[in-house]
C-alpha positions as CSV (number, residue, x, y, z in Angstrom):
1,M,65.1,-73.8,-77.6
2,K,68.5,-74.5,-79.1
3,L,72.0,-74.9,-77.7
4,I,74.5,-73.3,-80.0
5,R,78.1,-74.4,-79.7
6,A,80.8,-72.7,-81.8
7,Y,84.5,-73.4,-81.9
8,V,86.5,-70.5,-83.3
9,R,90.2,-69.6,-83.5
10,D,91.4,-68.1,-80.3
11,F,92.6,-64.8,-81.9
12,M,89.0,-64.2,-83.2
13,T,87.4,-64.5,-79.7
14,S,87.1,-60.7,-79.1
15,K,85.7,-60.1,-82.5
16,V,83.1,-62.8,-82.2
17,V,82.1,-62.0,-78.6
18,N,81.8,-58.3,-79.4
19,A,79.6,-59.1,-82.5
20,L,77.4,-61.3,-80.3
21,K,77.1,-58.5,-77.7
22,D,76.3,-56.0,-80.4
23,S,73.5,-58.2,-81.8
24,R,72.0,-58.5,-78.3
25,T,72.3,-62.2,-77.9
26,P,71.5,-64.1,-74.7
27,P,74.3,-64.6,-72.2
28,I,77.2,-66.7,-73.6
29,S,79.9,-68.9,-72.1
30,V,83.4,-68.8,-73.5
31,M,85.9,-71.5,-72.7
32,G,89.4,-72.4,-74.0
33,A,89.6,-75.5,-76.2
34,T,92.3,-77.3,-78.2
35,A,91.8,-78.7,-81.7
36,L,93.6,-81.6,-83.2
37,G,93.5,-82.5,-86.9
38,D,93.9,-80.9,-90.3
39,E,92.1,-77.7,-89.6
40,I,95.3,-75.6,-90.0
41,G,97.0,-74.7,-93.2
42,H,100.6,-75.4,-94.3
43,Q,101.9,-72.1,-92.9
44,G,100.3,-72.9,-89.6
45,L,101.9,-76.3,-89.5
46,E,105.3,-74.8,-90.0
47,I,104.8,-72.4,-87.1
48,L,103.5,-75.1,-84.8
49,A,106.5,-77.3,-85.7
50,R,108.8,-74.5,-84.7
51,V,107.2,-74.1,-81.3
52,G,106.8,-77.9,-80.8
53,S,103.0,-78.1,-80.7
54,T,100.5,-80.2,-82.7
55,H,97.5,-78.4,-81.3
56,T,95.5,-75.5,-82.5
57,P,94.3,-73.1,-79.8
58,M,90.5,-72.6,-80.2
59,V,87.7,-71.1,-78.1
60,K,84.4,-72.8,-77.4
61,I,81.4,-70.4,-77.3
62,E,78.1,-71.7,-76.1
63,L,74.7,-70.1,-75.7
64,I,71.0,-71.1,-75.4
65,C,68.4,-69.2,-77.4
66,N,64.9,-69.4,-78.7
67,D,64.5,-71.0,-82.1
68,E,63.7,-67.7,-83.8
69,Y,67.1,-66.3,-83.0
70,V,69.2,-69.2,-84.3
71,K,69.7,-67.8,-87.9
72,R,70.7,-64.4,-86.7
73,I,73.2,-65.8,-84.1
74,K,74.6,-68.3,-86.7
75,D,75.1,-65.5,-89.2
76,T,76.7,-63.3,-86.5
77,I,79.2,-65.9,-85.5
78,T,80.1,-67.1,-89.0
79,T,80.7,-63.5,-90.2
80,A,82.8,-62.5,-87.2
81,A,84.9,-65.7,-87.1
82,K,85.7,-65.9,-90.8
83,S,89.4,-65.4,-91.6
84,A,89.4,-67.1,-95.0
85,H,91.8,-69.8,-93.8
86,K,91.0,-73.5,-93.5
87,G,89.8,-74.4,-90.0
88,D,88.2,-71.1,-89.0
89,G,85.9,-73.1,-86.8
90,L,82.8,-75.2,-86.4
91,I,79.2,-74.4,-85.3
92,A,76.7,-76.9,-84.1
93,F,73.0,-76.7,-83.0
94,F,71.3,-78.9,-80.5
95,Q,67.6,-79.1,-79.9
96,L,66.8,-78.8,-76.2
97,K,63.8,-80.3,-74.5
98,K,62.1,-79.1,-71.3
99,L,61.9,-81.6,-68.4
């Protein structure tokens, strides 16, 4: 079993969640998150400077699945979350062990 954790731009949330639902993934958790760092481009920095923020609003999506579904879920998330801008997100996989 794997825990999949993905961080995507907040405005891509509906697209990613709907794509996951359409691909019949296991239940997911969606939580707000804030990113710090260089994951935003020059235009994004200008916008954030005008509104007085140094944070990028992101969403954390988590789900647990069997190993055979990992590639399909990864492909679904990366395709749906891609906007061609730097900092579209991050996806990580964690191996789970039964107690």
